[in-house]
MOPAC internal coordinates of N, CA, C and O (Angstrom, degrees):
PM7 1SCF
backbone

  N    0.0000 0     0.00 0     0.00 0    0    0    0
  C    1.4079 1     0.00 0     0.00 0    1    0    0
  C    1.5595 1   111.67 1     0.00 0    2    1    0
  O    1.2310 1   123.72 1   136.98 1    3    2    1
  N    1.3895 1   110.48 1   -43.02 1    3    2    1
  C    1.5023 1   120.04 1   176.59 1    5    3    2
  C    1.4709 1   111.17 1   -60.57 1    6    5    3
  O    1.2310 1   121.76 1   134.59 1    7    6    5
  N    1.3363 1   114.24 1   -45.41 1    7    6    5
  C    1.4743 1   117.48 1   179.85 1    9    7    6
  C    1.5591 1   110.71 1   -60.90 1   10    9    7
  O    1.2310 1   121.18 1   133.99 1   11   10    9
  N    1.2971 1   115.35 1   -46.01 1   11   10    9
  C    1.4677 1   119.16 1   178.41 1   13   11   10
  C    1.5286 1   110.88 1   -60.41 1   14   13   11
  O    1.2310 1   121.48 1   138.69 1   15   14   13
  N    1.3318 1   114.78 1   -41.31 1   15   14   13
  C    1.5626 1   118.96 1   175.31 1   17   15   14
  C    1.5298 1   112.67 1   -59.19 1   18   17   15
  O    1.2310 1   121.32 1   140.42 1   19   18   17
  N    1.2934 1   115.08 1   -39.58 1   19   18   17
  C    1.4350 1   122.01 1  -179.09 1   21   19   18
  C    1.4567 1   108.72 1   -66.60 1   22   21   19
  O    1.2310 1   118.39 1   135.55 1   23   22   21
  N    1.3890 1   120.67 1   -44.45 1   23   22   21
  C    1.4765 1   120.82 1   174.62 1   25   23   22
  C    1.4564 1   115.44 1   -61.28 1   26   25   23
  O    1.2310 1   121.31 1   137.87 1   27   26   25
  N    1.2930 1   115.10 1   -42.13 1   27   26   25
  C    1.4920 1   119.62 1  -179.16 1   29   27   26
  C    1.5399 1   110.71 1   -62.08 1   30   29   27
  O    1.2310 1   121.26 1   131.50 1   31   30   29
  N    1.3213 1   115.19 1   -48.50 1   31   30   29
  C    1.4757 1   117.79 1   179.76 1   33   31   30
  C    1.5806 1   110.86 1   -64.50 1   34   33   31
  O    1.2310 1   121.06 1   141.95 1   35   34   33
  N    1.3706 1   115.58 1   -38.05 1   35   34   33
  C    1.4624 1   116.13 1   175.35 1   37   35   34
  C    1.4667 1   115.91 1   -60.62 1   38   37   35
  O    1.2310 1   122.36 1   139.30 1   39   38   37
  N    1.3955 1   113.09 1   -40.70 1   39   38   37
  C    1.4326 1   118.93 1  -179.56 1   41   39   38
  C    1.6137 1   109.21 1   -67.85 1   42   41   39
  O    1.2310 1   121.06 1   139.27 1   43   42   41
  N    1.3012 1   115.58 1   -40.73 1   43   42   41
  C    1.5087 1   120.05 1   177.15 1   45   43   42
  C    1.4738 1   110.40 1   -58.37 1   46   45   43
  O    1.2310 1   119.30 1   140.59 1   47   46   45
  N    1.2548 1   118.94 1   -39.41 1   47   46   45
  C    1.4728 1   122.47 1  -175.77 1   49   47   46
  C    1.5338 1   109.71 1   -73.59 1   50   49   47
  O    1.2310 1   121.78 1   138.89 1   51   50   49
  N    1.3302 1   114.19 1   -41.11 1   51   50   49
  C    1.4232 1   117.90 1   179.73 1   53   51   50
  C    1.5749 1   111.52 1   -64.23 1   54   53   51
  O    1.2310 1   120.76 1   139.30 1   55   54   53
  N    1.3257 1   116.16 1   -40.70 1   55   54   53
  C    1.4621 1   120.56 1   176.35 1   57   55   54
  C    1.4610 1   110.94 1   -67.88 1   58   57   55
  O    1.2310 1   119.38 1   143.67 1   59   58   57
  N    1.3024 1   118.80 1   -36.33 1   59   58   57
  C    1.4148 1   120.88 1  -175.85 1   61   59   58
  C    1.5838 1   115.05 1   -82.14 1   62   61   59
  O    1.2310 1   120.25 1  -176.53 1   63   62   61
  N    1.3296 1   117.13 1     3.47 1   63   62   61
  C    1.3564 1   120.98 1   169.52 1   65   63   62
  C    1.5622 1   112.29 1   103.21 1   66   65   63
  O    1.2310 1   116.72 1  -163.60 1   67   66   65
  N    1.2855 1   123.84 1    16.40 1   67   66   65
  C    1.4008 1   128.40 1   173.02 1   69   67   66
  C    1.4713 1   112.68 1   101.75 1   70   69   67
  O    1.2310 1   121.92 1    -5.34 1   71   70   69
  N    1.3437 1   113.93 1   174.66 1   71   70   69
  C    1.4817 1   117.35 1  -176.89 1   73   71   70
  C    1.5729 1   110.12 1  -115.76 1   74   73   71
  O    1.2310 1   121.42 1   -29.90 1   75   74   73
  N    1.2440 1   114.89 1   150.10 1   75   74   73
  C    1.4621 1   124.05 1   176.70 1   77   75   74
  C    1.5646 1   106.06 1   -85.60 1   78   77   75
  O    1.2310 1   118.25 1    -7.77 1   79   78   77
  N    1.3481 1   120.94 1   172.23 1   79   78   77
  C    1.3533 1   126.94 1  -176.24 1   81   79   78
  C    1.5223 1   111.42 1   -57.19 1   82   81   79
  O    1.2310 1   120.58 1   136.92 1   83   82   81
  N    1.4574 1   116.50 1   -43.08 1   83   82   81
  C    1.4073 1   120.76 1  -177.98 1   85   83   82
  C    1.5488 1   111.74 1   -68.21 1   86   85   83
  O    1.2310 1   119.61 1   148.47 1   87   86   85
  N    1.3461 1   118.35 1   -31.53 1   87   86   85
  C    1.4598 1   119.83 1   175.38 1   89   87   86
  C    1.5007 1   111.57 1   -72.85 1   90   89   87
  O    1.2310 1   120.94 1   147.76 1   91   90   89
  N    1.3361 1   115.80 1   -32.24 1   91   90   89
  C    1.4396 1   115.96 1   179.26 1   93   91   90
  C    1.5027 1   112.25 1   -71.03 1   94   93   91
  O    1.2310 1   119.33 1   151.22 1   95   94   93
  N    1.2502 1   118.88 1   -28.78 1   95   94   93
  C    1.4265 1   121.90 1   172.81 1   97   95   94
  C    1.5224 1   113.09 1   -67.96 1   98   97   95
  O    1.2310 1   120.02 1   144.08 1   99   98   97
  N    1.3601 1   117.57 1   -35.92 1   99   98   97
  C    1.4433 1   122.31 1  -179.02 1  101   99   98
  C    1.6182 1   105.64 1   -72.91 1  102  101   99
  O    1.2310 1   120.69 1   142.93 1  103  102  101
  N    1.3597 1   116.29 1   -37.07 1  103  102  101
  C    1.4569 1   118.69 1   175.46 1  105  103  102
  C    1.4925 1   113.71 1   -64.06 1  106  105  103
  O    1.2310 1   121.03 1   143.89 1  107  106  105
  N    1.2650 1   115.63 1   -36.11 1  107  106  105
  C    1.5082 1   118.88 1   171.11 1  109  107  106
  C    1.4523 1   114.93 1   -61.53 1  110  109  107
  O    1.2310 1   119.47 1   142.69 1  111  110  109
  N    1.3074 1   118.62 1   -37.31 1  111  110  109
  C    1.4526 1   122.77 1   172.89 1  113  111  110
  C    1.5576 1   111.44 1   -59.12 1  114  113  111
  O    1.2310 1   121.16 1   133.64 1  115  114  113
  N    1.3127 1   115.38 1   -46.36 1  115  114  113
  C    1.4545 1   122.92 1   178.05 1  117  115  114
  C    1.5255 1   108.20 1   -57.50 1  118  117  115
  O    1.2310 1   120.93 1   133.98 1  119  118  117
  N    1.3908 1   115.83 1   -46.02 1  119  118  117
  C    1.4269 1   114.80 1   179.28 1  121  119  118
  C    1.5071 1   113.33 1   -67.55 1  122  121  119
  O    1.2310 1   119.10 1   150.72 1  123  122  121
  N    1.2758 1   119.32 1   -29.28 1  123  122  121
  C    1.4553 1   124.78 1   178.49 1  125  123  122
  C    1.5441 1   110.61 1   -68.14 1  126  125  123
  O    1.2310 1   121.79 1   140.08 1  127  126  125
  N    1.3352 1   114.19 1   -39.92 1  127  126  125
  C    1.4614 1   119.04 1   174.77 1  129  127  126
  C    1.5360 1   112.84 1   -59.79 1  130  129  127
  O    1.2310 1   123.52 1   134.57 1  131  130  129
  N    1.3956 1   110.85 1   -45.43 1  131  130  129
  C    1.4330 1   116.14 1   179.96 1  133  131  130
  C    1.5278 1   111.61 1   -62.38 1  134  133  131
  O    1.2310 1   120.66 1   140.30 1  135  134  133
  N    1.3373 1   116.34 1   -39.70 1  135  134  133
  C    1.4646 1   118.11 1   177.75 1  137  135  134
  C    1.5541 1   110.98 1   -60.99 1  138  137  135
  O    1.2310 1   120.85 1   133.10 1  139  138  137
  N    1.3076 1   115.97 1   -46.90 1  139  138  137
  C    1.4509 1   121.79 1   178.38 1  141  139  138
  C    1.5097 1   112.58 1   -56.14 1  142  141  139
  O    1.2310 1   119.79 1   132.19 1  143  142  141
  N    1.3549 1   118.00 1   -47.81 1  143  142  141
  C    1.3930 1   124.10 1  -178.12 1  145  143  142
  C    1.6303 1   109.98 1   -61.70 1  146  145  143
  O    1.2310 1   123.32 1   133.79 1  147  146  145
  N    1.3574 1   111.25 1   -46.21 1  147  146  145
  C    1.4946 1   115.12 1   177.97 1  149  147  146
  C    1.4630 1   112.06 1   -64.44 1  150  149  147
  O    1.2310 1   120.61 1   141.28 1  151  150  149
  N    1.3741 1   116.44 1   -38.72 1  151  150  149
  C    1.4016 1   118.34 1   179.22 1  153  151  150
  C    1.5926 1   114.06 1   -64.22 1  154  153  151
  O    1.2310 1   120.50 1   140.65 1  155  154  153
  N    1.3821 1   116.65 1   -39.35 1  155  154  153
  C    1.4271 1   120.34 1   176.39 1  157  155  154
  C    1.5477 1   108.50 1   -65.34 1  158  157  155
  O    1.2310 1   119.60 1   138.40 1  159  158  157
  N    1.3745 1   118.38 1   -41.60 1  159  158  157
  C    1.3551 1   118.01 1   178.87 1  161  159  158
  C    1.5786 1   114.79 1   -58.93 1  162  161  159
  O    1.2310 1   123.76 1   131.94 1  163  162  161
  N    1.3274 1   110.39 1   -48.06 1  163  162  161
  C    1.4888 1   115.78 1   178.34 1  165  163  162
  C    1.5416 1   111.70 1   -59.93 1  166  165  163
  O    1.2310 1   118.61 1   143.18 1  167  166  165
  N    1.3627 1   120.26 1   -36.82 1  167  166  165
  C    1.4281 1   127.93 1   177.79 1  169  167  166
  C    1.5120 1   107.11 1   -62.29 1  170  169  167
  O    1.2310 1   120.30 1   130.01 1  171  170  169
  N    1.3275 1   117.03 1   -49.99 1  171  170  169
  C    1.5257 1   119.15 1  -179.67 1  173  171  170
  C    1.5179 1   107.32 1   -65.59 1  174  173  171
  O    1.2310 1   114.75 1   136.12 1  175  174  173
  N    1.2157 1   127.55 1   -43.88 1  175  174  173
  C    1.4219 1   127.13 1   177.76 1  177  175  174
  C    1.4713 1   110.54 1   -51.99 1  178  177  175
  O    1.2310 1   121.34 1   130.79 1  179  178  177
  N    1.3951 1   115.03 1   -49.21 1  179  178  177
  C    1.4873 1   119.88 1  -173.54 1  181  179  178
  C    1.5893 1   106.42 1   -68.92 1  182  181  179
  O    1.2310 1   120.48 1   141.71 1  183  182  181
  N    1.3852 1   116.69 1   -38.29 1  183  182  181
  C    1.4844 1   118.38 1   178.21 1  185  183  182
  C    1.4648 1   109.64 1   -62.79 1  186  185  183
  O    1.2310 1   118.44 1   136.70 1  187  186  185
  N    1.2994 1   120.57 1   -43.30 1  187  186  185
  C    1.4826 1   122.65 1  -173.69 1  189  187  186
  C    1.5639 1   109.80 1   -66.20 1  190  189  187
  O    1.2310 1   119.98 1   148.73 1  191  190  189
  N    1.2878 1   117.64 1   -31.27 1  191  190  189
  C    1.4238 1   122.00 1  -178.52 1  193  191  190
  C    1.5189 1   109.10 1   -65.95 1  194  193  191
  O    1.2310 1   119.89 1   151.59 1  195  194  193
  N    1.3610 1   117.82 1   -28.41 1  195  194  193
  C    1.4415 1   119.63 1  -172.37 1  197  195  194
  C    1.5058 1   113.51 1   -98.03 1  198  197  195
  O    1.2310 1   123.03 1   169.07 1  199  198  197
  N    1.4336 1   111.80 1   -10.93 1  199  198  197
  C    1.4816 1   117.67 1  -177.29 1  201  199  198
  C    1.4581 1   109.62 1   -75.28 1  202  201  199
  O    1.2310 1   121.26 1   -30.50 1  203  202  201
  N    1.3657 1   115.19 1   149.50 1  203  202  201
  C    1.4462 1   123.18 1   175.76 1  205  203  202
  C    1.5445 1   107.95 1   -68.52 1  206  205  203
  O    1.2310 1   121.47 1   -40.36 1  207  206  205
  N    1.3798 1   114.80 1   139.64 1  207  206  205
  C    1.4763 1   117.53 1   178.19 1  209  207  206
  C    1.5268 1   112.32 1   -66.74 1  210  209  207
  O    1.2310 1   119.03 1   167.13 1  211  210  209
  N    1.3206 1   119.45 1   -12.87 1  211  210  209
  C    1.4372 1   124.21 1   178.80 1  213  211  210
  C    1.5530 1   109.85 1   -79.40 1  214  213  211
  O    1.2310 1   118.42 1   157.70 1  215  214  213
  N    1.3077 1   120.62 1   -22.30 1  215  214  213
  C    1.4113 1   125.19 1  -176.47 1  217  215  214
  C    1.5418 1   109.58 1   -70.04 1  218  217  215
  O    1.2310 1   121.04 1   -44.29 1  219  218  217
  N    1.2561 1   115.62 1   135.71 1  219  218  217
  C    1.5298 1   121.99 1   177.79 1  221  219  218
  C    1.5472 1   106.36 1  -117.61 1  222  221  219
  O    1.2310 1   121.40 1   -45.17 1  223  222  221
  N    1.3771 1   114.92 1   134.83 1  223  222  221
  C    1.4599 1   118.91 1  -179.86 1  225  223  222
  C    1.4895 1   104.77 1  -126.03 1  226  225  223
  O    1.2310 1   120.52 1   -53.28 1  227  226  225
  N    1.3186 1   116.62 1   126.72 1  227  226  225
  C    1.3908 1   124.86 1   178.93 1  229  227  226
  C    1.5989 1   110.50 1   -91.51 1  230  229  227
  O    1.2310 1   121.27 1   -98.95 1  231  230  229
  N    1.2821 1   115.17 1    81.05 1  231  230  229
  C    1.4912 1   122.79 1  -176.66 1  233  231  230
  C    1.5294 1   110.06 1   -66.42 1  234  233  231
  O    1.2310 1   120.29 1   150.12 1  235  234  233
  N    1.3376 1   117.04 1   -29.88 1  235  234  233
  C    1.4606 1   117.40 1  -178.72 1  237  235  234
  C    1.5152 1   114.58 1   -62.12 1  238  237  235
  O    1.2310 1   122.12 1   135.80 1  239  238  237
  N    1.3441 1   113.55 1   -44.20 1  239  238  237
  C    1.5416 1   112.91 1  -176.79 1  241  239  238
  C    1.5538 1   106.09 1   -79.56 1  242  241  239
  O    1.2310 1   118.53 1   154.83 1  243  242  241
  N    1.3467 1   120.40 1   -25.17 1  243  242  241
  C    1.4486 1   118.86 1   178.48 1  245  243  242
  C    1.4844 1   109.13 1   -69.25 1  246  245  243
  O    1.2310 1   119.74 1   141.01 1  247  246  245
  N    1.3940 1   118.11 1   -38.99 1  247  246  245
  C    1.4337 1   121.72 1  -178.39 1  249  247  246
  C    1.5288 1   113.62 1   -63.60 1  250  249  247
  O    1.2310 1   122.87 1   153.58 1  251  250  249
  N    1.3279 1   112.11 1   -26.42 1  251  250  249
  C    1.5302 1   114.59 1   178.69 1  253  251  250
  C    1.4717 1   116.13 1   -66.06 1  254  253  251
  O    1.2310 1   121.99 1   161.99 1  255  254  253
  N    1.4757 1   113.79 1   -18.01 1  255  254  253
  C    1.4155 1   117.19 1   177.16 1  257  255  254
  C    1.5177 1   114.90 1   -76.98 1  258  257  255
  O    1.2310 1   121.60 1   165.22 1  259  258  257
  N    1.3417 1   114.55 1   -14.78 1  259  258  257
  C    1.4288 1   122.29 1  -176.39 1  261  259  258
  C    1.5934 1   109.50 1   -87.11 1  262  261  259
  O    1.2310 1   119.68 1   -68.96 1  263  262  261
  N    1.1940 1   118.21 1   111.04 1  263  262  261
  C    1.4978 1   122.47 1   179.03 1  265  263  262
  C    1.5223 1   108.90 1   -88.03 1  266  265  263
  O    1.2310 1   119.59 1   -49.36 1  267  266  265
  N    1.3137 1   118.39 1   130.64 1  267  266  265
  C    1.4037 1   122.53 1  -176.06 1  269  267  266
  C    1.6198 1   110.51 1   -59.04 1  270  269  267
  O    1.2310 1   121.11 1   139.14 1  271  270  269
  N    1.3364 1   115.48 1   -40.86 1  271  270  269
  C    1.5070 1   117.11 1   177.25 1  273  271  270
  C    1.5017 1   111.63 1   -62.90 1  274  273  271
  O    1.2310 1   120.92 1   139.97 1  275  274  273
  N    1.3389 1   115.85 1   -40.03 1  275  274  273
  C    1.4627 1   116.96 1   179.75 1  277  275  274
  C    1.5903 1   110.56 1   -65.88 1  278  277  275
  O    1.2310 1   121.51 1   135.80 1  279  278  277
  N    1.2905 1   114.73 1   -44.20 1  279  278  277
  C    1.4170 1   120.74 1  -177.18 1  281  279  278
  C    1.4957 1   108.46 1   -57.99 1  282  281  279
  O    1.2310 1   121.94 1   131.61 1  283  282  281
  N    1.3821 1   113.89 1   -48.39 1  283  282  281
  C    1.5146 1   120.12 1  -179.03 1  285  283  282
  C    1.4865 1   111.41 1   -59.78 1  286  285  283
  O    1.2310 1   122.03 1   137.94 1  287  286  285
  N    1.3760 1   113.73 1   -42.06 1  287  286  285
  C    1.5071 1   113.13 1  -176.83 1  289  287  286
  C    1.5261 1   108.79 1   -71.20 1  290  289  287
  O    1.2310 1   119.11 1   143.33 1  291  290  289
  N    1.2888 1   119.31 1   -36.67 1  291  290  289
  C    1.5131 1   115.30 1   177.34 1  293  291  290
  C    1.4705 1   112.97 1   -71.30 1  294  293  291
  O    1.2310 1   117.28 1   144.69 1  295  294  293
  N    1.3060 1   122.78 1   -35.31 1  295  294  293
  C    1.4939 1   118.61 1   172.85 1  297  295  294
  C    1.4552 1   113.20 1   -68.57 1  298  297  295
  O    1.2310 1   118.95 1   151.52 1  299  298  297
  N    1.3060 1   119.61 1   -28.48 1  299  298  297
  C    1.4810 1   121.62 1  -179.86 1  301  299  298
  C    1.5635 1   114.23 1   -82.29 1  302  301  299
  O    1.2310 1   120.54 1   145.55 1  303  302  301
  N    1.4210 1   116.58 1   -34.45 1  303  302  301
  C    1.3634 1   120.37 1  -177.96 1  305  303  302
  C    1.5082 1   109.56 1  -151.36 1  306  305  303
  O    1.2310 1   120.81 1   -76.00 1  307  306  305
  N    1.3759 1   116.06 1   104.00 1  307  306  305
  C    1.4482 1   120.57 1  -178.54 1  309  307  306
  C    1.4891 1   114.16 1   -64.45 1  310  309  307
  O    1.2310 1   120.71 1   165.85 1  311  310  309
  N    1.4081 1   116.24 1   -14.15 1  311  310  309
  C    1.4794 1   117.38 1  -174.86 1  313  311  310
  C    1.5123 1   109.68 1   -86.68 1  314  313  311
  O    1.2310 1   118.86 1   174.36 1  315  314  313
  N    1.3512 1   119.77 1    -5.64 1  315  314  313
  C    1.4783 1   119.93 1   178.65 1  317  315  314
  C    1.4437 1   111.82 1   -70.67 1  318  317  315
  O    1.2310 1   119.90 1   -57.78 1  319  318  317
  N    1.3613 1   117.79 1   122.22 1  319  318  317
  C    1.4400 1   117.56 1  -179.38 1  321  319  318
  C    1.5585 1   113.09 1   -71.20 1  322  321  319
  O    1.2310 1   121.93 1   -28.46 1  323  322  321
  N    1.2982 1   113.90 1   151.54 1  323  322  321
  C    1.5259 1   116.30 1   173.26 1  325  323  322
  C    1.4998 1   110.24 1  -102.63 1  326  325  323
  O    1.2310 1   121.46 1   -46.70 1  327  326  325
  N    1.3217 1   114.81 1   133.30 1  327  326  325
  C    1.5411 1   116.11 1   174.37 1  329  327  326
  C    1.5001 1   113.14 1   -84.16 1  330  329  327
  O    1.2310 1   120.89 1   162.90 1  331  330  329
  N    1.3474 1   115.91 1   -17.10 1  331  330  329
  C    1.4898 1   116.51 1  -171.34 1  333  331  330
  C    1.5114 1   114.20 1   -83.12 1  334  333  331
  O    1.2310 1   120.07 1   144.89 1  335  334  333
  N    1.2229 1   117.47 1   -35.11 1  335  334  333
  C    1.4391 1   122.47 1  -172.78 1  337  335  334
  C    1.5958 1   114.89 1   -97.20 1  338  337  335
  O    1.2310 1   120.40 1   -13.06 1  339  338  337
  N    1.2508 1   116.83 1   166.94 1  339  338  337
  C    1.4540 1   122.36 1  -179.61 1  341  339  338
  C    1.6014 1   108.46 1   -66.73 1  342  341  339
  O    1.2310 1   121.60 1   -33.32 1  343  342  341
  N    1.2584 1   114.55 1   146.68 1  343  342  341
  C    1.4632 1   120.77 1   178.60 1  345  343  342
  C    1.5300 1   108.51 1   -81.07 1  346  345  343
  O    1.2310 1   120.86 1   -61.50 1  347  346  345
  N    1.3226 1   115.97 1   118.50 1  347  346  345
  C    1.4342 1   119.81 1   177.19 1  349  347  346
  C    1.5243 1   111.12 1  -124.96 1  350  349  347
  O    1.2310 1   120.96 1   -46.95 1  351  350  349
  N    1.2635 1   115.77 1   133.05 1  351  350  349
  C    1.5119 1   118.52 1  -178.36 1  353  351  350
  C    1.5574 1   106.56 1   -69.18 1  354  353  351
  O    1.2310 1   121.43 1   -40.88 1  355  354  353
  N    1.4340 1   114.86 1   139.12 1  355  354  353
  C    1.4463 1   117.17 1   178.68 1  357  355  354
  C    1.4645 1   119.14 1   -53.64 1  358  357  355
  O    1.2310 1   120.56 1   155.67 1  359  358  357
  N    1.3600 1   116.53 1   -24.33 1  359  358  357
  C    1.4906 1   118.34 1  -176.27 1  361  359  358
  C    1.5240 1   106.25 1   -84.26 1  362  361  359
  O    1.2310 1   115.86 1   170.25 1  363  362  361
  N    1.2952 1   125.46 1    -9.75 1  363  362  361
  C    1.3898 1   127.00 1  -177.62 1  365  363  362
  C    1.5799 1   112.97 1   -64.68 1  366  365  363
  O    1.2310 1   120.79 1   146.13 1  367  366  365
  N    1.3222 1   116.10 1   -33.87 1  367  366  365
  C    1.4085 1   117.00 1  -174.52 1  369  367  366
  C    1.6319 1   108.10 1  -151.58 1  370  369  367
  O    1.2310 1   120.70 1   -15.68 1  371  370  369
  N    1.2641 1   116.27 1   164.32 1  371  370  369
  C    1.4686 1   120.81 1   176.22 1  373  371  370
  C    1.5217 1   108.41 1  -144.26 1  374  373  371
  O    1.2310 1   119.88 1   -55.56 1  375  374  373
  N    1.2987 1   117.83 1   124.44 1  375  374  373
  C    1.5333 1   123.23 1  -179.84 1  377  375  374
  C    1.5189 1   111.10 1   -72.40 1  378  377  375
  O    1.2310 1   121.36 1   132.62 1  379  378  377
  N    1.3502 1   115.01 1   -47.38 1  379  378  377
  C    1.4599 1   115.97 1  -175.89 1  381  379  378
  C    1.5102 1   110.75 1  -139.05 1  382  381  379
  O    1.2310 1   120.10 1   180.00 1  383  382  381

């Protein structure tokens, strides 16, 4: 879906006469979101391959912890602090 969105936005910009520098920065953010989503998907695929078939994961209850507004804020601006989770210094871990 993110790839489709990127194509639609790219087409709209090309039909509209191109993008200014500010718009290009916003398009780069869209590309960055796509890369993050694909990276998480690859990570989960690799993780699932190594999991025991006997393990059960209740994704439904886990997904209820993810608020759409919080997800949108984090995807849009990584500098927005979260009040819900524990405070972890950025140098403590790295996802990718």
